[in-house]
N, C-alpha and C positions, 0 to 999 in steps of 0.2 A: 504494500500500500504506500503510495507516494505522500509526500509532505502536504500538498494542498488538500488532499482528501482527508487526511488526519485533522488538519485545521478546520475543515468544513464540518467534520463530525463534532469537534469541540464547540464550534459556534452553534451548531444545531441543537446541542444539549444545553447550552447556556440559557435558552429561552425557557425550557421546562424547569430549570433550576431556579430561576427568578420567579416565574409565575407559580410554579408548583410549591415553592417555599412559602409564598404568600397564602396560597390556598390551605396548605397544611397548618400554618400558623392560625388562620382564621378558624379552622375546625377544632384544633386542639388547644390553642391559646398558650403554647409554651414553645420555647426555642429548642428544647431537647428533641422533640419530634422533628423539628425542621432540620436539625443537625443529622439525625438518623436518616431522614429522607435524602439529604444532600450526599451523605456518605454512600448510600445505596446507588444513587445516580452516578456518583463518581466511579464506583466499582464497575457499573455497567458500561460506562464510557471507556474506562481503561480496558475492559474486556473486548470492546469493539475495536479499539485502536491497535491492540496487540496482534490482531489477526493479519 
Protein backbone atom coordinates (compact mmCIF):
# COMPACT_ATOMS: atom_id res chain seq x y z
CA UNK A 1 0.00 0.00 0.00
CA UNK A 2 1.46 3.34 -1.01
CA UNK A 3 1.83 6.43 1.18
CA UNK A 4 -1.03 8.51 -0.34
CA UNK A 5 -3.47 5.66 0.22
CA UNK A 6 -2.39 5.31 3.85
CA UNK A 7 -2.82 9.06 4.39
CA UNK A 8 -6.23 8.88 2.75
CA UNK A 9 -7.29 6.16 5.19
CA UNK A 10 -6.11 8.29 8.11
CA UNK A 11 -8.07 11.29 6.86
CA UNK A 12 -11.12 9.13 6.21
CA UNK A 13 -11.08 7.84 9.81
CA UNK A 14 -10.57 11.32 11.30
CA UNK A 15 -14.19 12.25 10.60
CA UNK A 16 -15.68 9.31 12.55
CA UNK A 17 -13.21 10.05 15.36
CA UNK A 18 -14.45 13.63 15.73
CA UNK A 19 -18.15 13.09 15.08
CA UNK A 20 -18.29 9.69 16.76
CA UNK A 21 -16.51 11.01 19.82
CA UNK A 22 -19.16 13.72 20.18
CA UNK A 23 -21.97 11.20 19.79
CA UNK A 24 -20.43 8.85 22.36
CA UNK A 25 -19.99 11.74 24.80
CA UNK A 26 -23.60 12.81 24.26
CA UNK A 27 -24.96 9.36 25.09
CA UNK A 28 -22.64 8.46 27.97
CA UNK A 29 -21.63 11.89 29.33
CA UNK A 30 -18.10 10.81 30.21
CA UNK A 31 -14.75 11.07 28.51
CA UNK A 32 -13.75 7.54 29.58
CA UNK A 33 -16.09 6.03 26.99
CA UNK A 34 -14.84 8.52 24.40
CA UNK A 35 -11.25 7.45 25.03
CA UNK A 36 -12.24 3.79 24.71
CA UNK A 37 -14.05 4.56 21.42
CA UNK A 38 -11.03 6.46 20.10
CA UNK A 39 -8.66 3.61 21.04
CA UNK A 40 -10.85 1.06 19.25
CA UNK A 41 -10.98 3.28 16.18
CA UNK A 42 -7.21 3.71 16.30
CA UNK A 43 -6.68 -0.05 16.47
CA UNK A 44 -8.99 -0.59 13.50
CA UNK A 45 -7.17 2.11 11.52
CA UNK A 46 -3.77 0.64 12.29
CA UNK A 47 -5.08 -2.76 11.23
CA UNK A 48 -6.11 -1.33 7.87
CA UNK A 49 -2.86 0.51 7.33
CA UNK A 50 -0.62 -2.47 8.11
CA UNK A 51 -2.02 -4.53 5.22
